[in-house]
C-alpha positions in Angstrom: -40.2 41.9 27.6 -40.0 38.7 24.7 -37.2 39.3 24.1 -36.1 39.8 27.4 -37.6 36.0 28.4 -36.2 34.4 25.9 -32.7 35.3 26.6 -33.5 33.6 30.1 -34.7 31.0 28.5 -32.2 29.9 26.1 -29.8 31.0 29.1 -31.4 27.8 31.3 -31.8 25.6 28.3 -27.6 25.9 27.9 -26.8 25.7 30.8 -28.5 22.5 31.6 -27.3 21.3 28.6 -24.1 21.8 30.3 -25.1 19.1 33.0 -26.8 17.3 31.5 -25.1 13.6 32.2 -23.4 12.6 28.9 -25.0 9.6 27.5 -23.7 6.4 28.7 -21.7 3.7 26.5 -22.4 0.1 25.8 -19.4 -1.9 27.7 -17.5 -3.6 25.0 -18.2 -7.1 25.7 -16.1 -10.4 26.2 -16.5 -13.4 25.0 -13.0 -15.3 27.4 -12.1 -17.9 29.0 -11.1 -19.2 32.4 -7.6 -18.4 32.2 -8.4 -14.2 31.2 -10.9 -13.9 34.3 -8.6 -13.1 37.6 -6.5 -10.7 34.9 -10.0 -9.1 33.6 -10.8 -8.7 37.0 -7.8 -6.8 37.9 -8.2 -4.5 35.0 -11.7 -3.2 35.1 -11.3 -0.3 37.3 -7.1 1.1 35.7 -9.1 0.4 32.3 -12.2 2.2 32.9 -9.4 5.5 34.5 -7.1 5.5 31.4 -9.5 4.4 28.5 -13.0 5.9 29.9 -14.3 2.3 28.8 -15.8 -0.3 30.8 -16.6 -4.0 29.9 -18.6 -6.8 30.4 -17.2 -10.3 30.6 -18.4 -13.4 30.0 -17.0 -17.0 30.6 -16.9 -20.1 29.2 -14.6 -23.0 28.5 -12.0 -23.1 24.9 -14.7 -25.8 23.6 -17.8 -23.5 24.5 -16.5 -20.2 23.3 -16.0 -21.4 19.9 -19.1 -23.1 20.0 -21.0 -19.4 21.1 -19.0 -17.4 18.4 -20.0 -19.9 15.3 -23.6 -19.9 16.7 -24.0 -16.1 16.4 -23.5 -14.7 20.0 -22.8 -10.8 20.1 -19.7 -9.6 21.1 -16.6 -7.2 20.6 -13.3 -8.7 21.3 -12.8 -12.9 21.6 -9.9 -14.4 23.9 -8.7 -18.3 24.1 -6.2 -20.7 22.3 -4.4 -19.1 19.7 -4.9 -22.4 17.9 -9.3 -21.3 18.4 -8.7 -17.7 17.7 -7.6 -18.8 14.0 -9.8 -21.0 13.2 -11.9 -19.4 14.4 -10.5 -16.0 11.9 -10.5 -18.5 8.7 -14.2 -19.3 9.3 -14.4 -15.7 9.2 -16.2 -14.6 12.7 -12.9 -13.0 13.4 -11.0 -10.7 11.8 -7.8 -12.1 11.2 -5.1 -9.8 12.7 -5.3 -12.2 15.8 -3.5 -10.7 18.8 -0.6 -12.4 21.3 -1.5 -12.4 24.9 0.5 -14.9 26.9 1.2 -18.5 26.9 0.7 -20.2 30.0 0.8 -24.1 31.4 -1.1 -26.0 34.0 -0.7 -26.2 37.5 -1.7 -27.8 40.6 -4.2 -26.9 43.1 -4.7 -27.9 47.6 -6.5 -26.7 50.1 -4.7 -23.8 52.3 -1.8 -24.8 54.4 -1.3 -27.9 52.5 1.2 -28.4 50.4 2.1 -30.8 47.4 5.7 -32.1 45.9 6.0 -30.6 43.1 10.0 -31.0 41.9 10.0 -33.8 40.1 7.0 -36.1 38.0 8.5 -38.8 39.4 6.5 -36.7 43.5 4.0 -35.4 40.7 3.0 -39.1 40.2 3.4 -40.4 43.9 0.8 -37.0 44.5 -1.2 -38.0 41.7 -0.8 -41.8 43.0 -1.5 -41.0 47.4 -4.4 -38.3 46.2 -7.8 -39.8 47.6 -9.7 -37.8 45.3 -8.1 -34.7 42.4 -9.8 -32.7 40.6 -8.9 -32.1 36.6 -11.1 -30.8 33.5 -13.1 -33.1 31.6 -11.5 -35.0 28.3 -14.8 -34.3 26.6 -16.1 -31.7 27.9 -14.0 -29.0 25.4 -11.7 -27.6 27.6 -8.0 -27.1 26.2 -6.4 -29.6 28.5 -8.3 -31.8 29.3 -7.1 -34.0 27.2 -4.0 -33.0 27.8 -4.3 -34.2 31.0 -5.9 -37.8 29.9 -3.0 -38.4 27.8 -0.5 -37.5 30.8 -2.2 -39.9 33.1 -1.8 -43.0 30.7 1.8 -41.9 29.5 2.8 -41.9 33.6 0.4 -45.8 34.0 -1.4 -44.1 36.3 -5.3 -43.6 34.2 -7.2 -46.5 35.6 -6.4 -45.2 39.1 -6.8 -41.4 39.1 -10.4 -42.5 36.9 -11.6 -43.9 39.7 -11.3 -40.7 42.1 -12.0 -38.8 39.3 -13.7 -35.3 40.0 -14.7 -34.1 36.5 -15.0 -30.4 36.0 -16.6 -28.5 32.9 -13.9 -25.3 33.9 -11.0 -24.1 36.1 -13.7 -22.4 38.2 -15.4 -26.0 38.8 -11.7 -27.1 39.8 -10.7 -24.7 42.2 -14.3 -25.2 43.8 -13.8 -29.0 44.3 -10.5 -28.2 46.3 -11.9 -25.4 48.1 -14.7 -27.1 49.1 -12.6 -30.4 50.8 -14.4 -32.5 47.5 -11.1 -32.8 46.1 -7.4 -32.9 48.0 -5.6 -32.1 44.5 -6.2 -29.8 41.7 -5.5 -29.1 38.1 -6.2 -27.3 35.5 -4.7 -23.9 34.0 -2.1 -22.0 36.5 -4.0 -18.6 36.7 -7.2 -19.7 37.7 -5.5 -21.3 40.9 -3.2 -18.0 41.4 -6.3 -15.6 41.1 -8.2 -17.6 44.0 -8.1 -16.5 47.8 -9.7 -19.7 49.1 -6.8 -22.8 47.6 -3.6 -22.8 47.3 -1.3 -23.0 44.0 1.2 -25.4 44.9 2.9 -25.0 41.6 3.1 -26.1 37.4 3.1 -29.4 37.3 6.8 -30.6 36.8 8.3 -30.4 32.8 8.5 -32.0 30.7 5.1 -33.3 31.8 3.6 -29.8 31.6 1.9 -28.5 28.3 1.9 -24.4 27.3 -0.5 -23.1 25.5 -0.1 -19.9 23.4 -3.4 -17.4 23.5 -4.7 -14.6 22.1 -7.6 -12.2 20.9 -9.6 -10.8 18.2 -12.0 -9.0 17.4 -15.3 -10.2 16.0 -16.0 -9.2 12.3 -19.7 -7.6 13.3 -19.2 -5.7 16.1 -20.0 -2.4 16.2 -17.9 -0.6 17.0 -14.5 -2.2 17.0 -11.9 1.2 18.3 -13.0 0.9 22.4 -12.1 -3.4 22.0 -8.8 -2.0 20.1 -7.6 0.3 22.5 -8.7 -2.1 25.6 -6.2 -4.8 23.6 -3.6 -2.6 23.1 -4.3 -2.0 27.1 -3.6 -5.1 28.4 -0.9 -6.0 25.9 0.7 -2.2 27.3 2.8 -2.2 30.4 -0.4 -2.3 33.4 -1.5 -4.9 31.4 1.1 -7.7 31.5 2.3 -6.9 34.9 -1.1 -7.6 35.6 -0.9 -11.0 33.2 2.9 -12.4 34.7 0.7 -11.4 38.0 -1.7 -14.2 37.6 1.2 -17.1 36.4 1.8 -15.8 32.7 4.4 -15.7 30.9 5.2 -12.6 28.6 7.7 -12.3 25.7 7.3 -8.4 25.4 
């Protein structure tokens, strides 16, 4: 009798174990600049379907990303400008073998239904002079493009004019929000931050030779508990699916 009871209990235990949900995996912790926001949102589901892994993203401008890494914030993967990645790797916070993601240019946002002439530097200069208000990254706010915008305005000879009606923002998201709310008539930030926003119109890229092309890359934190899922994500975002989503968001991809 006891043998029969043991067999029944053992069978029940095995059956329950077979139907018990697997222990949930910790999501990959990604610390990234806003230029990656659109692509990271679009890749969450396909990456999970392909790998079984999920990720959580914390966004900040390039200066804040570097400061948070240096302060010891836990993360598995850091995605920011290639220059910043190299600096953080030299300081020992990131592994030295960075992975190139793509290149991004600066774009212009206008309200939905509006238009902007970006066919030449002269046309762009006229746009900035005629706009009642202009949102762009604060030159002293830690963003990659802020100091560049200031130099560009000086080179165009319109710095004082634009300063008088400038809406300085900390992130590209704030630039887009300023245009979407009607606070700004024109916004300038990394193109991918505009392309992925449904509430404004991507008018196009700032004309050459005024524009800035920035290389972005990613690297794993030296203190990451499990680097394999992060490595899998890097392979995915630089693979066919990830590269297609990046191009759709305005990225220049060499591979």
